[in-house]
Structure formats: C-alpha cells, structure tokens
C-alpha positions in Angstrom: -0.7 29.8 -26.1 1.7 30.5 -28.3 0.4 33.2 -30.7 1.6 32.5 -35.0 1.1 36.3 -35.7 2.5 39.3 -34.7 0.0 40.4 -32.0 2.3 43.7 -30.9 0.3 46.7 -31.4 -1.9 45.6 -28.9 0.7 45.2 -26.4 -0.7 48.4 -24.7 -4.3 47.8 -24.2 -6.2 46.7 -21.4 -7.6 50.0 -20.2 -11.1 51.0 -20.1 -14.4 48.8 -20.1 -13.6 48.0 -24.0 -10.6 45.4 -21.9 -12.8 44.7 -19.3 -12.8 40.8 -19.9 -9.5 40.0 -21.1 -9.4 36.0 -21.2 -6.9 34.0 -19.4 -4.5 32.9 -22.0 -3.5 34.2 -25.5 -1.5 37.5 -24.4 -1.8 40.1 -26.8 -4.1 38.3 -29.1 -6.7 37.5 -26.2 -7.1 41.8 -26.0 -7.7 42.0 -29.6 -10.6 39.4 -29.0 -11.4 41.3 -25.9 -12.1 44.6 -27.5 -15.4 43.7 -28.5 -17.8 45.3 -25.8 -20.9 43.0 -26.5 -22.9 46.0 -28.8 -24.8 43.3 -31.1 -24.3 46.1 -33.8 -22.9 43.8 -36.2 -26.4 42.1 -35.4 -27.9 44.1 -38.1 -29.0 44.4 -41.9 -28.7 47.8 -41.9 -28.0 48.1 -46.0 -25.3 51.0 -45.8 -23.5 48.6 -44.0 -20.9 46.0 -44.4 -21.1 43.4 -41.5 -21.8 40.9 -40.6 -22.6 38.8 -44.1 -23.1 35.4 -42.4 -25.2 37.3 -39.9 -27.3 38.8 -42.5 -27.4 34.8 -43.8 -28.3 33.0 -40.9 -29.9 35.3 -38.2 -27.9 32.9 -35.7 -25.9 35.6 -32.7 -23.2 33.0 -33.2 -22.3 33.6 -36.6 -22.0 37.0 -35.7 -18.6 38.9 -34.8 -20.1 39.1 -31.2 -20.9 35.5 -31.1 -17.4 34.5 -32.6 -15.6 36.5 -30.0 -18.5 34.8 -27.3 -17.1 31.6 -28.7 -13.3 32.4 -28.6 -13.2 34.4 -25.2 -14.5 31.1 -24.2 -11.9 28.7 -26.0 -9.1 30.6 -24.7 -10.5 31.1 -21.0 -10.3 26.8 -21.2 -14.1 26.5 -21.4 -14.2 24.2 -24.6 -11.7 21.9 -23.5 -7.6 21.3 -24.4 -8.5 21.2 -27.6 -10.2 24.0 -27.9 -9.6 25.5 -31.4 -10.6 22.0 -33.0 -14.6 22.9 -30.7 -17.3 22.0 -33.2 -19.5 25.3 -32.5 -16.1 27.5 -32.5 -14.6 26.0 -35.9 -18.4 26.9 -37.5 -18.9 30.2 -36.3 -15.3 30.7 -37.7 -15.3 28.9 -41.0 -18.3 31.3 -41.8 -16.3 34.5 -41.3 -15.2 35.7 -44.6 -13.3 37.6 -44.0 -14.7 41.0 -45.2 -13.2 43.6 -42.6 -16.5 45.2 -41.9 -16.0 44.8 -38.3 -13.0 46.5 -38.8 -14.5 49.6 -40.2 -18.5 49.7 -39.0 -18.1 47.8 -35.6 -17.3 51.2 -32.7 -13.9 49.5 -31.0 -13.0 47.8 -34.8 -12.5 44.3 -33.8 -10.6 43.0 -36.4 -12.2 39.3 -37.1 -10.2 39.0 -40.2 -7.4 39.0 -38.6 -8.3 37.3 -35.8 -9.8 34.1 -38.1 -6.2 34.3 -39.4 -4.8 33.2 -36.4 -7.6 30.8 -35.7 -7.2 29.0 -38.6 -3.1 28.7 -38.1 -3.7 27.5 -34.8 -6.5 25.2 -35.5 -4.0 23.4 -38.4 -1.6 22.9 -35.4 -4.0 20.4 -34.2 -6.0 19.2 -37.3 -3.5 19.6 -40.1 -3.8 21.3 -43.5 -6.5 19.9 -45.8 -5.7 19.0 -49.8 -8.3 21.3 -50.6 -6.0 24.4 -48.6 -3.2 23.5 -49.5 -4.9 23.2 -53.6 -6.0 26.8 -53.4 -3.1 28.4 -50.9 -0.6 26.8 -53.7 -2.8 28.7 -56.6 0.0 31.0 -57.2 2.8 28.2 -57.7 0.9 26.2 -59.5 -0.1 28.6 -62.1 3.3 29.1 -62.5 4.8 26.2 -62.9 2.0 23.8 -64.4 0.5 25.9 -67.4 -1.3 22.9 -68.7 -3.2 23.3 -64.8 -5.9 25.5 -67.1 -6.8 22.7 -69.2 -7.8 21.2 -66.5 -10.0 23.7 -64.6 -11.6 24.1 -68.5 -12.0 20.4 -68.5 -13.1 20.2 -65.0 -16.0 22.7 -65.7 -17.2 21.2 -68.8 -17.4 17.5 -67.4 -20.2 16.3 -65.0 -18.2 13.7 -63.9 -15.4 15.6 -63.2 -17.0 18.0 -61.1 -18.7 15.5 -59.3 -15.6 14.1 -58.2 -13.6 17.1 -57.1 -16.8 17.6 -55.0 -16.2 14.0 -53.5 -12.4 14.2 -52.8 -11.6 17.8 -52.2 -15.2 19.2 -50.8 -15.5 22.3 -54.4 -18.4 22.1 -55.3 -19.7 20.6 -58.5 -22.2 23.6 -58.7 -19.7 26.4 -59.1 -17.6 26.7 -62.1 -14.0 27.7 -61.3 -12.6 30.9 -63.1 -10.9 29.7 -65.6 -7.2 31.4 -66.5 -6.6 33.1 -69.8 -5.1 31.6 -72.4 -1.7 33.7 -71.5 -0.7 35.4 -68.5 0.1 38.6 -68.3 3.9 39.6 -69.4 5.8 43.1 -68.3 8.4 41.6 -71.0 5.8 41.5 -73.9 4.0 44.6 -73.5 5.2 48.3 -74.8 6.3 50.5 -72.1 6.4 54.0 -72.9 8.0 56.0 -70.7 6.0 59.3 -69.6 7.5 62.8 -69.1 10.9 60.9 -67.6 11.0 62.2 -64.7 11.5 60.3 -61.9 8.8 61.5 -59.3 6.4 60.4 -62.1 7.6 56.9 -62.1 5.0 54.4 -60.3 5.7 50.9 -59.8 2.8 48.3 -60.9 2.2 45.4 -58.5 0.3 42.8 -60.9 -0.9 40.3 -58.7 -1.4 36.6 -59.2 -5.2 37.2 -60.0 -4.7 39.8 -62.5 -1.6 38.6 -64.0 -3.2 34.5 -64.9 -6.6 35.6 -65.1 -7.5 39.0 -66.2 -4.5 40.2 -67.5 -6.2 42.7 -69.4 -6.9 44.4 -66.4 -3.0 44.8 -66.2 -2.8 46.5 -69.8 -5.3 49.3 -69.3 -3.9 50.3 -66.1 -0.5 50.9 -67.7 -2.3 52.7 -70.8 -4.3 55.0 -68.4 -1.0 55.5 -65.9 1.2 56.3 -69.3 -1.9 58.5 -70.9 -1.8 60.6 -68.0 2.2 61.1 -67.7 3.5 58.5 -65.6 6.1 56.3 -66.2 5.3 52.6 -65.3 8.1 50.2 -63.5 6.0 46.7 -63.1 7.4 45.7 -60.0 9.8 42.5 -60.6 11.3 39.4 -58.0 15.2 40.9 -56.6 17.9 39.8 -58.1 18.7 37.6 -55.8 15.3 36.2 -54.3 15.0 32.6 -54.8 12.9 31.6 -57.6 13.9 34.8 -59.7 11.8 33.8 -62.4 8.7 33.2 -60.8 6.2 36.3 -60.3 5.7 38.3 -56.9 2.6 37.2 -54.9 1.6 39.1 -52.3 0.8 35.6 -50.1 -2.8 36.5 -50.2 -4.2 32.9 -51.0 -2.2 31.7 -48.0 -3.4 33.6 -45.8 -6.8 33.0 -46.6 -6.2 29.4 -45.7 -4.3 30.0 -42.5 -0.7 29.1 -43.6 1.1 31.7 -41.6 4.7 30.8 -43.2 3.9 29.9 -46.4 2.0 34.0 -46.2 5.0 34.8 -44.9 7.9 33.6 -46.7 6.0 35.0 -50.2 5.9 38.6 -48.1 9.4 38.8 -47.4 9.6 38.5 -51.6 7.6 41.1 -52.0 9.0 43.0 -49.9 12.6 42.7 -50.7 11.3 43.5 -54.1 9.6 46.6 -53.9 11.6 48.3 -50.7 13.9 50.0 -52.9 11.0 51.6 -55.0 9.4 52.9 -51.2 12.9 54.5 -50.5 13.2 55.6 -54.3 9.9 57.8 -53.1 8.1 55.8 -55.6 3.9 54.5 -55.2 3.6 51.2 -55.3 -0.1 50.8 -57.2 -2.1 47.7 -57.0 -5.2 46.5 -58.8 -6.9 44.1 -56.8 -8.0 45.4 -53.5 -7.5 42.1 -51.5 -3.7 42.0 -52.6 -2.6 45.1 -52.3 -4.7 45.9 -49.3 -2.3 43.1 -47.6 0.8 45.2 -47.8 -1.1 47.5 -45.3 -2.5 45.3 -42.9 -2.4 42.0 -42.8 1.8 42.4 -43.1 1.6 44.1 -40.2 0.9 40.9 -38.4 3.7 38.7 -40.0 6.5 40.0 -37.8 8.6 41.5 -40.8 10.0 44.9 -39.0 10.2 48.6 -40.5 10.5 47.5 -44.0 6.9 46.1 -44.1 5.7 49.6 -42.6 7.6 51.7 -45.2 6.2 49.6 -48.2 2.4 50.2 -46.9 3.2 54.6 -46.6 4.5 53.6 -49.7 1.3 51.2 -51.3 -2.0 52.0 -52.9 -4.8 51.5 -54.8 -5.1 51.9 -58.7 -8.2 54.3 -57.9 -6.5 55.8 -54.6 -3.9 56.7 -56.5 -5.4 58.0 -59.2 -8.0 60.2 -57.1 -4.9 61.6 -55.1 -3.5 62.8 -58.3 -7.0 64.0 -59.7 -7.2 66.2 -56.2 -3.4 67.6 -56.8 -4.3 68.8 -60.2 -1.3 65.8 -61.6 -2.8 63.7 -63.0 -3.0 64.7 -66.9 -4.9 62.2 -68.6 -8.3 63.5 -70.1 -11.0 61.1 -71.3 -14.3 61.5 -73.1 -18.1 60.3 -72.8 -18.9 57.0 -73.7 -21.9 56.7 -75.0 -25.1 55.1 -75.4 -24.1 51.7 -74.4 -22.6 53.0 -71.4 -25.4 55.0 -70.2 -26.1 53.9 -66.9 -23.5 51.8 -64.6 -23.6 49.7 -61.5 -20.9 50.0 -59.1 -19.8 47.1 -56.4 -17.4 48.0 -54.1 -15.2 44.9 -53.2 -15.2 44.9 -49.0 -11.9 45.4 -48.3 -12.4 48.3 -50.4 -15.1 49.9 -48.0 -12.9 48.5 -45.3 -10.0 51.1 -45.7 -12.8 53.8 -47.5 -11.7 52.9 -51.3 -14.7 54.0 -52.8 -14.7 57.4 -51.9 -11.6 57.2 -54.4 -14.1 55.1 -56.9 -16.3 58.0 -56.9 -13.6 60.7 -57.8 -12.2 58.5 -60.2 -15.5 57.5 -62.1 -16.2 61.3 -62.0 -13.7 62.1 -64.2 -15.3 60.2 -67.5 -18.4 63.4 -69.2 -21.2 62.3 -68.5 -20.9 59.4 -66.9 -24.0 57.9 -64.7 -23.4 55.2 -61.9 -24.7 54.4 -58.7 -22.8 51.9 -55.7 -24.9 48.7 -55.3 -25.4 49.2 -50.9 -24.5 45.6 -50.4 -22.5 43.3 -47.8 -20.0 40.8 -49.1 -21.0 39.2 -52.5 -20.7 35.7 -50.8 -17.4 34.4 -53.1 -14.9 35.8 -50.6 -11.8 33.9 -52.5 -12.6 30.1 -52.4 -15.3 30.5 -49.5 -18.2 30.5 -52.6 -16.2 27.9 -54.2 -16.1 25.0 -51.2 -19.0 22.3 -51.3 -20.1 23.6 -47.7 -20.2 26.9 -48.0 -21.4 27.3 -51.6 -25.0 27.7 -50.3 -23.9 30.3 -48.1 -22.1 32.3 -50.3 -25.1 32.3 -52.7 -27.5 33.5 -50.5 -24.8 36.1 -49.5 -25.0 37.5 -52.6 -29.0 36.9 -53.2 -29.1 39.6 -50.2 -28.7 42.6 -52.3 -25.9 42.3 -55.1 -27.8 40.0 -57.6 -31.2 41.7 -57.4 -29.9 44.7 -58.0 -28.3 44.0 -60.6 -31.1 42.0 -62.1 -33.2 45.0 -61.8 -31.0 47.1 -64.1 -29.9 44.1 -67.1 -28.7 46.5 -69.5 -26.4 48.2 -66.6 -22.8 48.0 -67.1 -21.0 46.6 -64.2 -17.9 47.7 -62.5 -16.0 45.5 -59.4 -12.4 45.6 -58.7 -12.4 42.5 -57.0 -11.6 39.3 -59.0 -13.7 37.2 -56.9 -16.6 39.7 -56.7 -16.5 39.5 -60.7 -16.5 36.1 -60.9 -19.7 36.0 -58.3 -21.2 38.1 -60.6 -20.1 35.8 -63.8 -21.8 33.1 -62.3 -25.2 34.8 -60.3 -26.4 36.8 -64.0 -24.0 35.5 -66.3 -22.3 39.1 -66.9 -19.1 40.3 -67.0 -17.8 43.2 -64.4 -14.9 45.4 -65.8 -12.2 46.7 -63.3 -12.3 50.4 -63.3 -8.9 50.4 -65.0 -10.8 48.9 -68.3 -13.4 51.6 -68.1 -10.7 54.3 -67.7 -8.8 52.7 -70.8 -11.7 53.0 -73.2 -12.6 56.3 -72.0 -9.4 57.6 -72.6 -8.6 60.7 -75.4 -6.2 59.2 -76.9 
C-alpha cells in the first residue's frame, strides 16, 4: 500500500503493547491505526467528552473509533479482499466519522481518527473516484471567487422546494436542510479602513481570513480587526504571495478539499498559504485565525501533507483569535478595555467547536470572555453539533447529524431561549440556525460590541 499522506511521524513507533498488533501492510499509516489498544473508552456517553459522536447516536461499536480501527486492521491485513477500502462495512463506519478529533485528545493513546479517515478517503477515491457532490463542496472557495452569481442560485435553491429536491436526487444534498447563504458582499481587506496600532513591529499581527468568514460572515473579520486595533496592534491581512498562481484569488487553507479526501488539491492550496505566511512567521509576527478548523489545519493537517519545515515554522506562529488574546492578556500586553454588555446579554451560552476542544482552546475562550465586566456565561457540555462541515448537509447523513445536535446542544439552547449564543465555528452556527432559529456570534463580534471606544 502506497500512502497518500506523510505518516513519517510514526516511523519510530512499534514498541510496547500499543503496537502489538500492527497490520501487515500500510507502513507508518498502519502504526497510526495500531495505536488503539481496544480500551473502548470511545464507547462512552460521558457528557464532558466529545468522542465519539457517531457511536453516541447509533450505539453500534463499529461506529466508534475502536470499531473503525478493527475494520481498518482487517483491511490492511487483507481480510476484506483486494478492494478493501471499498468494503461496504468499512465505508459506512468511516463515512460516519465526522472528523471531530475528540479521540486525538480524549483517547488515552491519542488515536488520530480524523487524519486516518483522510488517508482512507484518499485511498478509496483511487478505487471509486470522486463524486460530483464532493467536487462541489471541496471547490467552494474557487466557485465563490470565480462565480459570484452562485450565491443567488443558493438563495433560490433554499426557497424553491423543487430545486432542493432536484439537488437531493442528483447531488445527494439533503432537501430538508437549508444551505448557508453567502453574504451580499464578501470581506475585502482593500475596503476596510486599516488604522495601525502603536506601529512597532512587535505589535504587528497577521489576520488570516478564511473562506467561510470571507464569503459568509465578513463582519467577523471586521470585528476582529476592530478589537485587535483597539488593543494596540497593527493588523496585516494575509494576502497571496506576489508570485503566486492566481494572485487575485484569496488564500484558502485547503480545509474543504481535505474534508473530501482530495489530498493533492489541498496540498496545492496549502503551498499557496505557506508562501504567503512564511515571511510573516520569520519576521516574528503571530498569525491569527478566526475559523477553528481552518486555522488549526495549519497546525495539524499540514504536517501530513509533506510540506517540510516551512509548515512547522508557520504552525509555531499560528494561533486562534481567542488563543492570541488569552496569551496577550496573561502577559498584560492586551490593551483593549471593555464595558458590561447590559441586560440584553444577561446570560450567554457558549458552544465550543470540536477542534477548539481538541487543542484545549476552550480554556482561552473562558479567559477572553472574563475580560468583559460582569459577563455571565456557561459552556455547553456537548459533543459534535453534527453539521461537521458538509456532513449535516448530505442526504444520507442529515438525520444522523440532527440526532447528534439533539444529544445535548439543541436541548441546552431550547432550555434558555433568551440566552445569547456564542459559537466560533461556521458550521456550528449554521446547525444552531437550523435547529433553533437563532443566530450565534463569534467571540470577536462579542468583544467588539463590548469595547469602550
């Protein structure tokens, strides 16, 4: 088996009970799979944990992290036939993985099923090909840039029942789920008024505006700029390198391609991002991201794309918005001041994106929210919201996605109908919008509203 990702970080693995049953083929990828010691901790409904969302809904062991490992070991050992990666049982188990990364943090052996699934999807596509739906979801950043009229089509599809049903029949996109609609105008750094902070180079930060923020929630980028500049930082917006292909096309981390298993296309996007961000990293500037799954791709998935030391250098400089503010406030270098938000924000529920939880960023969220005087909030104890990128929009997964949301997230929101909702994840906010018809705020918007101007 020729792997399509770089699994060299597992090259020295092989000692101890955790690696007592390494499959016969797959090399370092097989070692990553064999990390699982079958403790079945993933077959838990502990409300304080994230893993494993699909097991929590179905109750079937094969839909847990460990269950997937058992099927993958059988595939790598040749027990599922020549076309093992197209085996129906393995395909069902793997497609139900939402890539939450809960197992990477909560499993005692840190099984990285989200990354394992990416290798699986890439391998399966060499046998089964890539569906039109996958190409559409993956290519969203290119489509929104090149064909602005698509936003009108999305709006029309959401309003015409026959159009939604056509999309389900021919594309496999659930007719029962509204698609997120792009904003009237995307974010444009050229159109924002950039006012430098105190001007010293050590106070410069690079704001990486992802595809979802740029095209769907541009106000989040504006809010982040406002907060950072109020705190005394000079904001530089990440732009493609001058010698990049399509220099006018905004940067994209490649997350949409990764989510569909299209590794080569994701790598091409990652190379554009590294070319743009590496000079900033080497200049000592922090790279700040707004969308958890996008920014954290720079710190996680990029390590598996064979991008060398450049990826590691950029990763060391990359922080989520809340991580950056948390770090700076601890160091007493964050100079913004905030006022109470008043009765309209008497109580707030905070839903953490799975990837925020996987890297421990909810601790930073707590710290940042406490900067607002008298701010009352509660972190919702929940697993994955179920949207998980495009997962909750797929016809065959829409019911499962809704069931995931109904585990704890939506009941918690219904129990506090007057509470403000904060959710940094784009797909999380869309699931909340569909489930309880409420709009969630990004923490950058909340802080902007609380600024003392």
